C-alpha positions, 0 to 999 in steps of 0.5 A: 304113235304117230303115223302119217301116210301120203296116198297121193304124192303129187310129185311122184304121181306126176313123174309116173304119169309123164313116164307112161303117157310119153312112152318114155323109157328111163334108164336108171337104177331101182326105178318103180314098175309102171302104173297099175292103171293101165289107161294112161299108156294108151297116151301116145305123143302128138305133134313134133317136139324134142322135148321128149328126148330131154324128159327121157334124160331127166326123168332117173334125176327127178325121180331120185329127188322127189323121192327124196323130198317125200322122204323128209319131215314136214318142217312145222316151222316153216308156216311161221317163217313165211309170215315173216317174209316179205310177198315176192322176195327170194327169202320167201321163194326159197321157203316154198321151193323147200316146201314143195320141194322138185316137180316136173312142172317147175322143171318142163311147166305144163307141156306133159300134161294133157286133159288125159291127165286130169282125166286119170287124176279123177279116176285115181282119187275115185280108187283111193277113195273105194280103197279107204277102209269102212272101219278102224279095224280094217287099217292098213296099219292096224291090220299089220301093227305087229311088223309096225310097231318094230318099224316106228321103234326104229324111227318111222313116222312117215309111209309113202305110197304110189300107184304102181303094179307089184311091190316096190319098197323103199327106204326113202329117208330116216323116218320114211317108206316108200311103198306101192298101194298093192303092197299097203293092200295086202296085210302080209307083203305090207307086213314085210315091207315094213321090216325093211325099216330097221 
């Protein structure tokens, strides 16, 4: 059994940070809860710009596109394909875009990302490092093995986690389950979440 865990999906985390740092209130179905670390909400928009109105409107579509991409399995042949394309060619650009997927930066540039984003990223990295189990016996997948095995038998090979409050569990592809860090860190909640993959 091989399960991949992506506990730092950059495109999703960027979207979540932008939503809260800029006090966006996007409207849409099935959007995730707020970030667990509420320090990001202390950032307030500055300057005069019309960009945030466009950001609010685009956010739900970007979220859906990014979780769709997060749900895809990595193409193991993509690096071989890249080697057979020319630098700067449309073919290479297309392959790279498919590999990286949609992102806030590719659609809107860096304007939304302030110095506070770098500080927040560092604190998130430290939190993830401290949260990681110190022994194999404490690994969340091992602790929830009785729920993981049937999910794996049903096709689950990838778990994506986001740093949001409470529970937000979604099957986001034929082989991928999205959960919050809080859910994955709680054996009972994680076992229940894994049951959604059947």
